[in-house]
DOBADO-423762 format. One line per 10 residues: their letters; for each residue x, y, z of N, C-alpha, C. Coordinates in pm, whole numbers, plus 50000, padded with zeros to 5 digits. Each point is the difference from the previous one (the first is absolute). Layout:
N
a) X:Y:Z:X:Y:Z:X:Y:Z ~ ... .
// end
This chain:
396
midlrspirc) 50095:49878:49997:49897:50118:50006:50093:50125:50006 ~ 49963:50103:49913:50075:50127:49991:49969:50080:50117 ~ 50103:50056:50040:49985:50104:50137:49980:50125:49955 ~ 49866:50064:49990:49987:50130:49941:50056:50109:50080 ~ 50057:49973:50115:50051:50109:50091:50146:50018:49970 ~ 50064:49910:49924:50145:50004:49986:50048:50125:49932 ~ 49937:50049:49891:50043:50135:49936:49993:50115:50106 ~ 49923:49982:50084:49974:50121:50113:50117:49985:50078 ~ 50028:49877:50042:50116:49989:50088:50132:50032:49945 ~ 49995:49965:49873:50143:50058:49911:50009:50167:50006 .
rvrltaaaav) 49896:50048:49973:50000:50161:50009:50041:50049:50131 ~ 49947:49914:50100:50027:50065:50132:50140:49986:50032 ~ 50054:49880:49953:50143:49974:50026:50090:50098:49936 ~ 49958:50039:49876:50083:50083:49907:49987:50134:50058 ~ 49896:50059:50041:49988:50132:50076:50072:50005:50109 ~ 50003:49905:50091:50080:50019:50116:50144:49994:49974 ~ 50043:49920:49900:50135:50018:49949:50061:50123:49968 ~ 49911:50061:49921:50024:50135:49951:50009:50107:50104 ~ 49915:49982:50084:50001:50102:50129:50131:49985:50071 ~ 50043:49866:50020:50128:49986:50074:50112:50057:49915 .
laavalggcs) 50008:49985:49872:50112:50063:49910:49993:50150:50015 ~ 49884:50045:49995:49989:50158:50007:50037:50041:50123 ~ 49980:49947:50118:50051:50045:50123:50142:49998:50016 ~ 50058:49888:49940:50157:49989:50001:50056:50111:49916 ~ 49941:50019:49891:50058:50112:49910:49967:50137:50068 ~ 49902:50016:50054:49987:50149:50083:50098:50005:50109 ~ 50012:49887:50059:50101:50001:50111:50137:50034:49956 ~ 50039:49947:49885:50130:50019:49946:50014:50151:49955 ~ 49894:50056:49929:50012:50141:49975:49989:50097:50105 ~ 49940:49988:50097:49985:50086:50108:50133:49995:50084 .
kdappasaer) 50061:49895:49990:50126:49996:50075:50116:50093:49936 ~ 49988:49996:49856:50107:50076:49921:49965:50148:49963 ~ 49863:50018:49998:49964:50146:49946:50041:50100:50095 ~ 50054:50129:49942:50035:50122:50086:49874:50069:50052 ~ 50007:50087:50098:49896:50090:50031:49958:50083:49890 ~ 49866:50050:50009:49955:50079:49882:50079:50123:49989 ~ 50023:50071:50105:50074:50125:50002:50143:49979:49947 ~ 50054:49878:50005:50135:49979:49947:50005:49967:49853 ~ 49886:49951:49956:49977:49977:49852:50009:50134:49916 ~ 49934:50097:50060:49994:50136:49939:50128:50075:50000 .
apgygaapaa) 50085:49984:50106:50114:50076:50004:50120:49973:49898 ~ 50020:49862:49977:50093:49976:49909:49960:50045:49849 ~ 49879:50009:49983:49943:50040:49870:50045:50168:49961 ~ 50019:50071:50111:50034:50138:49978:50155:50020:50044 ~ 50061:49905:50042:50143:49998:50034:50028:50059:50137 ~ 49901:49995:50100:50014:50038:50121:49977:49889:50107 ~ 50093:49977:50080:49986:49889:50118:49920:50075:50100 ~ 49949:49905:50099:49924:50056:50108:50075:50119:50080 ~ 49928:50084:50028:50046:50148:50059:50061:49955:50142 ~ 50108:50064:50028:50052:49986:50138:49927:50080:50094 .
kpgelvlppa) 49938:50118:49963:49922:50082:50075:49856:50029:49932 ~ 49899:50042:50067:49891:50040:49925:50035:50123:49921 ~ 49960:49995:49861:50039:50113:49914:50126:49981:49937 ~ 50084:49919:50022:50131:49983:49944:50006:49895:49897 ~ 50085:50012:49903:50025:49891:49902:50136:49964:50001 ~ 50023:49851:49986:50136:49944:49993:50004:49943:49873 ~ 50111:50017:49911:50021:49956:49878:50080:49881:49999 ~ 49981:49902:49919:50105:49898:49975:50122:50057:49928 ~ 50107:49936:50001:50121:50061:49939:49984:50012:49854 ~ 49934:49909:49919:49981:50035:49864:49905:50129:49966 .
qrerisittv) 49906:50033:50086:49916:50114:49987:50076:50113:50046 ~ 50101:49983:50098:50063:50120:50070:50089:50064:49887 ~ 50053:49917:49900:50077:50059:49901:49937:50103:49919 ~ 49867:50001:49986:49928:50098:49914:50007:50148:50083 ~ 50034:50003:50121:49974:50106:50080:50125:50081:50003 ~ 50011:50141:49980:50103:50072:50025:49979:50106:50125 ~ 50111:49990:50075:49989:50090:50129:50084:50113:50007 ~ 49962:50119:50041:50071:50113:50024:50000:50046:50143 ~ 50120:50027:50046:50019:50040:50142:49969:50150:50005 ~ 49918:50053:50062:49974:50147:50013:50098:50064:50092 .
aptryqplvy) 50051:50117:49960:50088:50066:50071:49981:50162:49976 ~ 50030:50083:50095:50002:50145:49983:50082:50042:49872 ~ 49935:50076:49912:50063:50054:49861:49990:50122:49996 ~ 50100:50094:49963:49994:50125:49971:49955:50023:49843 ~ 49909:50081:49984:49933:50005:49853:49961:50157:49977 ~ 49978:50026:49876:49955:50126:49959:49850:49988:49939 ~ 49899:50049:50059:49869:49958:49962:49977:50073:49860 ~ 49881:49928:49954:49950:50048:49869:49866:50061:50028 ~ 49967:50123:49963:49882:50060:50007:49918:50014:49875 ~ 49884:49939:50012:49905:49981:49868:49886:50111:50023 .
atgtvafdgd) 49982:50048:49892:49918:50122:49973:49938:50008:49855 ~ 49897:50074:49984:49955:50010:49870:50006:50146:49970 ~ 49998:50036:49863:50005:50145:49958:49958:50027:49854 ~ 50009:50108:49971:49962:50045:49858:50131:50083:49933 ~ 49989:49994:49874:50096:50057:49932:49961:50137:49958 ~ 50094:50095:50001:49993:50145:49963:50118:50042:49924 ~ 49975:50115:49928:50114:50062:49923:50106:50041:50114 ~ 50120:50004:49954:50102:50078:50073:49980:50136:50001 ~ 49962:50059:50124:49984:50133:50013:50110:50086:49961 ~ 50134:49947:49998:50113:50087:49964:50024:49992:49840 .
qstqvlapis) 49927:49922:49930:50030:49972:49875:49856:50003:49911 ~ 49892:50073:50057:49887:50002:49926:49958:50148:50028 ~ 49913:50049:49916:49942:50133:50011:49875:50029:49906 ~ 49914:50065:50049:49881:50031:49920:50036:50143:49932 ~ 49972:50015:49868:50029:50099:49917:49899:50107:49988 ~ 49998:50120:50049:49912:50104:50004:50015:50080:49867 ~ 49890:50064:49965:50004:50095:49887:50085:50123:50031 ~ 50090:50030:49957:50074:50135:49998:49946:50110:49964 ~ 49905:49987:49902:49931:50118:49933:49848:49975:49985 ~ 49934:50085:49986:49861:50002:49976:49966:49995:49862 .
gpvtrilvqp) 49883:49930:49964:49947:49995:49875:49964:49859:49950 ~ 49936:49986:49890:49945:49863:49950:50118:49921:49950 ~ 49971:49877:50031:50107:49894:49941:49969:49995:49848 ~ 50105:50009:49917:50004:49972:49856:50037:49877:49950 ~ 50094:49930:50061:50053:49871:49943:50066:49918:50143 ~ 49953:49868:50004:50065:49916:50084:50110:49915:49928 ~ 50121:49994:50069:50119:49935:49916:50016:49867:50057 ~ 49962:49963:50122:50043:49881:50062:49881:49936:50053 ~ 50000:49851:50019:49900:49931:50071:50057:49938:50114 ~ 49921:49940:50087:50046:49921:50123:50082:49861:49943 .
gdavsrgqal) 50118:49990:50068:50084:49895:49962:50099:50055:49927 ~ 50017:50120:49955:50104:50055:49889:50120:50045:50116 ~ 50127:49954:49952:50110:50048:50082:50049:50141:49930 ~ 50017:50081:50106:50045:50147:49961:50112:50048:50073 ~ 50068:50086:49938:50126:50072:50063:49978:50132:50071 ~ 50077:50048:50083:49982:50118:50059:49996:50108:49895 ~ 49887:50104:50015:50002:50103:49904:49920:49955:49869 ~ 49958:49880:49985:49936:49963:49880:49849:50051:49994 ~ 49955:50039:49896:49857:50075:49999:49907:49884:50005 ~ 49896:50021:50099:49901:49906:50006:49860:50051:49934 .
ayvsspdyaa) 49986:50127:49993:49880:50038:49928:50017:50164:49970 ~ 49926:50060:49916:49999:50127:49942:49886:50074:50041 ~ 50021:50128:50036:49881:50079:50047:50002:50140:49927 ~ 49892:50036:49964:49970:50125:49934:49982:50095:50113 ~ 50101:50097:50033:49981:50082:50118:50044:50145:49978 ~ 49923:50106:50043:50065:50127:49991:50104:50036:50101 ~ 50013:49905:50077:50117:50018:50098:50129:50000:49920 ~ 50020:49926:49883:50117:49994:49926:50028:50129:49949 ~ 49884:50054:49917:50031:50134:49950:50037:50089:50094 ~ 49946:50016:50118:50038:50091:50111:50141:49982:50037 .
avsnyrkaaa) 50045:49873:50023:50137:49978:50043:50105:50020:49893 ~ 49961:49984:49874:50101:50047:49898:50013:50136:49991 ~ 49875:50075:50012:50006:50146:49979:50084:50056:50147 ~ 49976:49938:50117:50080:50051:50114:50150:49992:49968 ~ 50037:49875:49948:50137:49982:49986:50064:50101:49900 ~ 49933:50026:49883:50045:50084:49898:50015:50143:50069 ~ 49917:50048:50075:49999:50123:50064:50101:50005:50105 ~ 50013:49907:50075:50106:49993:50108:50143:49986:49937 ~ 50021:49929:49881:50114:49991:49938:50043:50128:49930 ~ 49912:50075:49944:50021:50131:49927:50033:50099:50110 .
tarnlqhiad) 49934:50005:50108:50035:50092:50119:50115:49970:50049 ~ 50065:49877:50014:50127:49975:50068:50106:50045:49879 ~ 49990:49974:49882:50091:50043:49901:50017:50156:50000 ~ 49888:50057:50004:50002:50164:50003:50082:50052:50110 ~ 49961:49944:50133:50039:50057:50115:50157:49968:50019 ~ 50052:49872:49943:50133:49969:50007:50083:50099:49912 ~ 49937:50034:49880:50060:50093:49915:50030:50125:50073 ~ 49879:50044:50061:50009:50140:50063:50114:49985:50106 ~ 50005:49891:50082:50100:49993:50105:50152:49997:49946 ~ 50014:49950:49882:50129:49995:49942:50044:50134:49970 .
ldvqlyknda) 49890:50096:49936:50053:50125:49966:50018:50085:50100 ~ 49922:49972:50122:50025:50089:50122:50133:49976:50059 ~ 50056:49873:49990:50131:49976:50043:50100:50085:49910 ~ 49985:50011:49878:50093:50085:49926:49993:50146:50036 ~ 49866:50040:50005:49988:50139:50036:50060:50037:50149 ~ 49990:49905:50089:50059:50025:50135:50153:50002:49993 ~ 50065:49938:49907:50136:49984:49988:50039:50135:49945 ~ 49920:50058:49909:50027:50149:49951:49946:50112:50077 ~ 49963:49961:50121:49952:50096:50099:49877:50069:49941 ~ 49908:49944:49940:49894:50044:49932:49875:49995:50087 .
iarrdmeqaq) 49998:49884:50088:49888:49989:50088:50053:49974:50143 ~ 49903:50004:50091:50035:49971:50129:50021:49841:50028 ~ 50076:49958:50093:50017:49862:50039:49859:49921:50030 ~ 49924:50098:50075:49878:49948:50044:49908:49959:49889 ~ 49999:50081:49877:49919:49970:49886:50042:49884:49941 ~ 50143:49967:49995:50056:49876:49930:49952:49883:50082 ~ 49998:50005:50124:49971:49881:50080:49847:49974:49988 ~ 49928:50107:49993:49839:49983:49980:49970:49919:49862 ~ 50088:50032:49898:49977:49945:49875:50042:49860:50010 ~ 50112:49957:50071:50036:49868:50020:49889:49903:50081 .
tdavsaaadr) 49946:50065:50091:49901:49942:50080:49878:49968:49920 ~ 49964:50097:49922:49877:49985:49898:50030:49886:49906 ~ 50124:49985:49950:50034:49897:49903:49993:49867:50068 ~ 50043:49996:50128:50010:49851:50068:49861:49968:50027 ~ 49905:50108:50046:49854:49950:50012:49941:49957:49898 ~ 50017:50057:49876:49946:49962:49871:50049:49862:49962 ~ 50108:49974:50010:50063:49869:49991:49930:49895:50065 ~ 49965:50026:50123:49937:49904:50102:49864:49982:49937 ~ 49929:50108:49967:49852:49980:49949:49994:49923:49874 ~ 50117:50022:49915:50006:49913:49873:50027:49856:50041 .
daaleqlrai) 50074:49963:50088:50028:49856:50039:49883:49939:50068 ~ 49917:50076:50069:49867:49963:50063:49908:49961:49897 ~ 49990:50082:49893:49920:49968:49886:50033:49875:49928 ~ 50131:49977:49993:50045:49894:49924:49972:49871:50068 ~ 50014:49993:50150:49954:49872:50072:49861:49985:49995 ~ 49917:50109:49982:49860:49983:49997:49968:49919:49852 ~ 50087:50038:49901:49972:49917:49868:50015:49864:50030 ~ 50116:49975:50071:50031:49847:50008:49910:49926:50102 ~ 49935:50096:50088:49921:49919:50102:49865:49965:49924 ~ 49958:50057:49899:49868:49993:49932:50029:49899:49885 .
gvedttiqal) 50118:49949:49988:50027:49901:49897:50039:50045:49865 ~ 50054:50127:49980:50043:50037:49870:50121:49931:49961 ~ 50006:49954:49871:50101:49911:49960:50145:50088:49983 ~ 50101:49915:50018:50120:50075:49999:50032:50067:49864 ~ 49971:49953:49888:50017:50079:49880:49915:50138:49992 ~ 49895:49989:50059:49918:50124:49993:50073:50109:50086 ~ 50057:49948:50130:50055:50088:50089:50136:50053:49945 ~ 50061:49926:49912:50131:50045:49947:49950:50092:49895 ~ 49917:49975:49922:49951:50120:49890:49959:50130:50083 ~ 49929:49999:50104:49987:50112:50083:50105:50060:50049 .
qenrpvanvq) 50097:49937:50052:50144:50056:50035:50071:50066:49901 ~ 50000:49963:49874:50062:50045:49885:49913:50111:49929 ~ 49876:50033:50058:49906:50106:49964:49945:49969:49864 ~ 49985:49864:49962:49942:49966:49884:49846:49973:50002 ~ 49921:50021:49897:49857:49974:50022:49968:49838:50031 ~ 49901:49972:50053:49969:49876:50023:49849:49956:49965 ~ 49979:49892:49961:49856:49972:49949:49907:49996:50120 ~ 49871:49995:49980:49906:49993:50100:49994:49871:50057 ~ 50078:49963:50104:50024:49863:50048:49888:49980:50123 ~ 49974:49879:50018:49903:49945:50117:50096:49965:50116 .
gairapiagt) 49923:50025:50111:50061:49952:50129:50019:49859:50012 ~ 50084:49949:50072:50022:49844:50017:50009:49967:50139 ~ 49917:49890:50039:50022:49947:50135:50108:49896:49985 ~ 50099:50019:50079:50131:49899:49995:50018:49928:50104 ~ 50062:49885:49992:50032:49899:50103:50102:50056:50093 ~ 49969:50000:50142:50104:50061:50083:50106:49910:50035 ~ 49974:49863:49987:50089:49895:50022:50004:49876:49901 ~ 50098:49939:49977:49997:49878:49915:49932:49892:50055 ~ 49909:49923:49917:49943:49878:50057:49897:49956:49909 ~ 49887:49951:50057:49877:49949:49912:49881:50079:50039 .
vverlvtpgq) 49921:50043:49881:49883:50050:50021:49890:49910:50057 ~ 49955:50005:50122:49917:49896:50078:49855:50042:50004 ~ 49974:50131:49965:49868:50057:50012:49973:50114:49908 ~ 49894:50010:49926:49977:50113:49914:49871:50059:50043 ~ 49986:50128:50068:49893:50060:50046:49931:50099:49920 ~ 50051:50045:49891:49936:50083:49910:49952:49957:49861 ~ 49914:50073:49931:49951:49963:49864:50025:50124:49921 ~ 49989:49977:49851:50021:50106:49918:49887:50096:50021 ~ 50032:50129:49996:49903:50102:50004:49963:50055:50160 ~ 50051:49910:50101:49996:50027:50135:50050:50126:50032 .
llqagttpcf) 49927:50092:50076:50054:50128:50036:50083:49993:50123 ~ 50125:50024:50007:50085:49996:50110:50011:50116:50079 ~ 50017:49993:50139:50047:50113:50077:50135:49987:50052 ~ 50093:50110:49970:50139:49984:50034:50004:49968:50143 ~ 50089:49900:50034:50036:49974:50141:49911:49915:50079 ~ 49886:49978:49937:49914:49911:50078:49945:49882:49928 ~ 49979:49995:49863:49938:49883:49937:50121:49891:49994 ~ 49961:49890:50037:50103:49875:49985:49976:49943:49858 ~ 50106:49989:49948:49998:49948:49849:50048:49863:49991 ~ 50095:49952:50051:50072:49869:49988:50064:49967:50127 .
tvadlsrmwv) 50030:49866:50014:50093:49943:50106:50101:49919:49933 ~ 50135:50042:50037:50113:49948:49954:50090:49925:50117 ~ 50032:49873:49990:50057:49936:50095:50115:49908:49947 ~ 50112:49997:50072:50115:49904:49969:49948:49862:50072 ~ 49979:49908:49915:49936:49858:50047:50108:49899:50038 ~ 50136:50048:49991:50098:49917:50018:50026:49952:50152 ~ 49936:50091:50088:49987:49997:50144:49860:50028:50051 ~ 49953:49923:50098:49869:50010:50057:50011:50014:50135 ~ 49881:50043:50066:49993:50006:50151:49890:49896:50021 ~ 50023:49922:50111:49894:49899:50062:49964:50058:50130 .
mtnvfesdls) 49877:50043:50018:49939:50057:50115:49936:49879:50088 ~ 50064:49957:50118:49962:49902:50078:49951:50036:50140 ~ 49931:49928:50059:49937:50028:50141:50086:49907:50097 ~ 50059:50046:50125:50075:49906:50082:49915:50040:50127 ~ 49949:49875:50070:49927:50021:50122:50093:50003:50123 ~ 49946:50046:50118:50065:50021:50114:50108:49887:50043 ~ 49944:49873:49983:50082:49887:50046:50119:49975:49914 ~ 50002:50049:49882:50124:49995:49910:50077:50112:49987 ~ 49948:50112:50044:50072:50129:49980:50146:50013:50051 ~ 50019:49938:50111:50154:50004:50054:50090:49924:49917 .
dvrlgdqadv) 49946:49907:49916:50083:49926:49906:50027:50055:49866 ~ 49956:50117:49969:50005:50057:49871:50066:50122:50019 ~ 50111:50024:49915:50084:50111:50028:50046:50046:49868 ~ 50041:50117:49988:50054:50079:49879:50114:49912:49959 ~ 50019:49973:49857:50092:49927:49948:49990:49838:49992 ~ 49884:49967:50069:49966:49856:49983:49994:49956:49859 ~ 50021:49881:49961:49983:49940:49875:49847:49931:49999 ~ 49930:50024:49872:49867:49939:49999:49985:49939:49855 ~ 49922:49899:50015:49955:49920:49882:49853:50013:49962 ~ 49977:50044:49870:49863:50043:49971:49951:49893:49880 .
vtnastnvfh) 49876:49942:50031:49967:49898:49916:49847:50034:49966 ~ 49961:49980:49871:49872:50018:49932:49972:49878:49927 ~ 49865:49988:49985:49931:49893:49931:50019:50029:49850 ~ 50024:50131:49952:50018:50034:49860:50131:49925:49942 ~ 50087:49968:50090:50128:49960:49938:50073:49890:50116 ~ 50079:49918:49925:50085:49901:50089:50115:50062:50056 ~ 50046:50120:49965:50099:50068:50040:49995:50051:50146 ~ 50112:50005:50073:50007:50061:50131:50076:50123:49997 ~ 49946:50110:50033:50049:50129:49991:50072:50031:50134 ~ 50123:50062:49986:50074:50024:50128:49999:50145:50018 .
gtvdniaaev) 49988:50033:50123:49996:50160:50026:50070:50019:50142 ~ 49991:50134:50033:50041:50054:50127:49905:50077:50079 ~ 49977:49990:50131:49922:50077:50073:50071:50134:50011 ~ 49942:50097:49954:50058:50149:50017:49932:50104:50058 ~ 49890:49960:50059:49908:50086:50072:49896:49938:50072 ~ 49992:50056:50140:49888:49924:50078:49924:50119:50063 ~ 49871:50000:49994:49934:50133:50033:50010:50018:50140 ~ 49978:50133:50046:50006:50027:50125:49864:50014:50087 ~ 49903:49936:49939:49864:50005:50056:49942:49867:49965 ~ 49909:49960:50082:49911:49884:49970:49870:50046:49931 .
dsatkataar) 49962:49906:49916:49883:50032:49925:49876:49959:50096 ~ 49906:50118:50008:49907:49989:50098:49878:49900:49963 ~ 49988:49962:49885:49897:49898:49952:50061:49855:50020 ~ 50131:49980:49943:50044:49854:50009:50094:49981:50129 ~ 50031:50104:50066:50094:49979:50112:50131:49936:49958 ~ 50058:50039:49882:50111:49950:49952:50092:50113:49947 ~ 50130:49984:49992:50100:50086:49957:50043:49981:49863 ~ 49990:50093:49922:50046:50000:49855:50149:49987:49988 ~ 50045:49916:49918:50146:49988:49978:50018:49988:49853 ~ 50100:50068:49941:50020:50010:49855:50115:49922:49964 .
vvvsnperll) 49984:49922:49891:50110:49920:49939:50031:50052:49872 ~ 50116:50028:49967:50050:50035:49865:50034:49870:49935 ~ 49945:49981:49882:50019:49863:49916:50045:50037:49868 ~ 50100:49929:49961:50052:50016:49860:49886:49915:49899 ~ 49967:50073:49893:49900:49948:49908:50059:50005:49859 ~ 50103:49917:49959:50070:50021:49881:49913:49949:49889 ~ 49905:49914:50012:49925:49940:49899:49857:50054:49985 ~ 49978:50102:50094:49873:50078:49997:49869:49895:50036 ~ 50036:49904:50078:49890:49909:50040:49910:50045:50116 ~ 50060:50091:50086:49928:50060:50111:49920:50112:49950 .
kkdmyvrvtv) 49865:49997:50035:49902:50104:49939:49942:50074:50119 ~ 49978:50128:49979:49936:50074:50110:49871:49937:50052 ~ 49983:50014:50125:49876:49937:50079:50004:49838:49989 ~ 50116:49938:49957:49993:49860:50009:49996:49953:50134 ~ 49946:49895:50052:49999:49929:50122:50118:49922:50010 ~ 50086:50018:50114:50115:49896:50004:50012:49945:50139 ~ 50079:49906:50011:50043:49956:50132:50136:50024:50036 ~ 50039:50046:50117:50117:50059:50039:50068:49902:50109 ~ 50145:49976:49972:50054:49925:50127:50119:50096:50024 ~ 50000:50036:50131:50124:50079:50030:50096:49919:50077 .
hsrhehngll) 50138:50004:49967:50088:49926:50058:50055:50095:50110 ~ 49961:49977:50129:50043:50084:50118:50136:49965:50031 ~ 50073:50121:50036:50141:49973:50056:50002:49996:50144 ~ 49881:50011:50064:49987:49984:50147:50007:49866:50052 ~ 50094:49960:50064:50017:49856:50050:49918:49961:50116 ~ 49936:49877:49996:49926:49951:50102:50062:49868:50043 ~ 49959:49938:50108:50050:49882:50071:49876:49908:50025 ~ 50000:49888:49944:49888:49916:50021:50021:49852:49960 ~ 49890:49920:50011:49983:49865:49971:49945:49970:49855 ~ 50080:49949:49916:49947:49988:49866:49979:49859:49967 .
vpiaavlrde) 49901:49960:49922:49973:49870:49947:49970:49992:49862 ~ 50024:49893:49927:49951:50000:49855:49855:50018:49972 ~ 49947:50045:49894:49863:50023:49985:49941:49865:49993 ~ 50058:49904:49946:49944:49848:49995:49977:49942:50126 ~ 50065:50047:50097:49997:49943:50149:49855:50045:50062 ~ 49936:50108:49927:49880:50056:50092:49883:49942:49917 ~ 49918:49923:50090:49865:49931:49941:49885:50080:50068 ~ 49891:49967:49931:49862:50059:50051:49910:49889:50057 ~ 49914:50030:50105:49914:49899:50047:49875:50025:49938 ~ 49892:49931:50035:49862:50026:49939:49945:50141:50021 .
dnnpfvyvqd) 50055:50067:50109:49951:50141:50041:50104:50103:49917 ~ 50079:49949:49920:50104:50079:49947:50103:50074:50096 ~ 50010:49936:50117:50112:50042:50088:50128:49930:49953 ~ 50116:50077:50023:50138:49941:49965:50039:49913:50122 ~ 50081:49909:49943:50060:49897:50097:50136:49924:49925 ~ 50073:49950:50073:50116:49921:49949:50009:49881:50076 ~ 50085:49912:49945:50027:49868:50071:50141:50001:50050 ~ 49999:49982:50155:50142:50017:50056:50034:49846:50044 ~ 50127:49976:49989:50046:49851:50029:50044:50013:50154 ~ 49947:49904:50085:50040:49994:50139:50132:49940:50014 .
tngaferrsv) 50042:50002:50128:50119:49931:50034:50003:49843:49970 ~ 49873:49948:50003:49999:49844:49976:49971:49974:49859 ~ 50012:50098:49914:49977:49985:49853:49855:49997:49952 ~ 49907:50023:50091:49868:50017:49954:49970:50139:49957 ~ 49896:50011:49909:49965:50130:49947:49864:50041:50061 ~ 49999:50123:50044:49886:50067:50057:49957:50136:49921 ~ 49874:50015:49984:49938:50115:49955:50019:50128:50087 ~ 50046:50108:49958:50007:50108:50089:49952:50139:49923 ~ 49893:50067:50076:49966:50110:49936:50088:50117:50024 ~ 50012:50086:49900:50102:50113:50002:49927:50130:49955 .
tlgerladry) 50052:50120:50021:49961:50116:49947:50106:50050:49906 ~ 49950:50040:49879:50096:50057:49911:50011:50149:49993 ~ 50147:50026:49977:50025:50138:49984:50004:50036:49867 ~ 50109:50067:49948:50017:50040:49857:50049:49895:49908 ~ 49973:50009:49885:50035:49900:49902:50140:50064:49934 ~ 50103:49936:49989:50134:50032:49946:50028:49894:49867 ~ 49936:50039:49896:50033:49914:49865:49954:49863:50037 ~ 50088:49896:50025:49947:49862:50015:50013:49970:50153 ~ 49987:50092:50087:49998:49956:50152:49900:50076:50065 ~ 49956:49947:50123:49909:50104:50071:50068:50006:50138 .
qiasglqsgd) 49986:50122:50042:50036:50024:50148:49896:49956:50103 ~ 50031:49916:50093:49903:49949:50104:50020:50091:50117 ~ 49862:50069:50031:49998:50077:50095:49993:49934:50140 ~ 49932:49891:50009:49985:49914:50114:49969:49857:49967 ~ 50017:49921:50090:49975:49849:49978:50119:49909:49994 ~ 50117:50064:49968:50128:49925:49987:50106:50051:50087 ~ 50090:49915:50033:50123:50058:50078:50130:49969:49926 ~ 50103:50063:50027:50129:49973:49936:50027:49859:50047 ~ 50047:49914:49886:50036:49874:50029:49897:49908:49963 ~ 49884:50039:49970:49875:49905:49963:50038:49944:49864 .
kvvsegglfl) 49978:49864:49977:50023:49938:49873:49868:49990:49927 ~ 49990:50088:49878:49868:50017:49935:50017:49916:49869 ~ 49879:49935:49960:50005:49936:49877:49975:50101:49894 ~ 50111:50021:49910:49991:50080:49891:49954:49945:49875 ~ 50003:49866:49979:49944:49942:49885:49938:49877:50044 ~ 49880:49965:49949:49947:49867:50031:49885:50024:50101 ~ 49960:50120:50041:49894:50040:50093:49855:49951:49938 ~ 49996:50017:49877:49865:49965:49948:49975:49846:50023 ~ 50116:49918:49994:49974:49848:50020:49972:49981:50146 ~ 50058:50068:50080:49964:49983:50146:49858:50048:50028 .
qfaqsq) 49960:50096:49943:49857:50060:50024:49900:49901:49948 ~ 50025:49954:49878:49909:49879:49956:49995:49875:50080 ~ 50112:49971:50045:50020:49873:50087:49903:50020:50139 ~ 50022:50126:50051:49938:50020:50130:49850:50022:49986 ~ 49951:50043:49892:49871:50010:49971:49918:49866:49978 ~ 50053:49901:49982:49947:49868:49977:49964:49932:50135 .
// end
């Protein structure tokens, strides 16, 4: 007879055997498996911490870390500021109309290079005719009175006149010559050309010439303020602006915390987004008063501009290389990290070789280094490279 319960018994025997094997296997695994915390640490290169918040790296991972020992250092700070470009006030000027009258012709446009004395525009002015007439009259009077003075000298020598009369004639001649020279300077002041003045001095007739507005300095016409036909008023109407663009001023603002580090003669670097060039200049003026609106002190930097890349009113960034020495603790920029609240910190190596996070207060930045105002002491060993690796390992 077939036993119908035998398959059931077989299945029960197999199930029991499997349970025994699983128990043995689990027992073996639990004996060799490391703690969960130890599984995560080797994955990020960090062994179990010696103290809460510290990291201990195995030798293979330690090779990735660079250490810098902090020590007091003498340094010259960098002062960072912003500014705007302006024309050099010693090499730029606004040209005013020397005579009254309407503009008949404009000879230059913005961007044109001009030399000193070059005509910029012509003006039809009665001032010209009056100046020419005054010179002719003064020149004629001077010649006549000089002739009389020469005759009186001969008469005095022959005892024909008194000495007093001769001296009066000489005085009148000198006075007339002074009036003639003043009239001549007036012609030059209103822009009469040299050829016309020479013709007047030689008592030759001259054509009906127009008055000229001339460049008082050599440079570039950067602004034109008049149009043809515009009526000018002598001495008051601005006509052009001429500037030498080979040198510019950078007007920057220095705040109270940096003012003691900025002095006359300090070198400065000027950078603008319009060019990859770094422009070098010198601080040549520091204002005597503080701006009431910004509470900053204006400092002027004279900058060479050979390629004419700096333009008036351009926004620039200025770095002043102070000559005032400071003493402090400096660390590489790469050593300073930021936490989730954007607060700065560094990793410091303890005497036992572990690394701990330490909050710091940053001072000024010096190129590729930070000055540490607080949080570190002389002799501390700071992680200068590899801090991001430690930060990642600690966050896991």
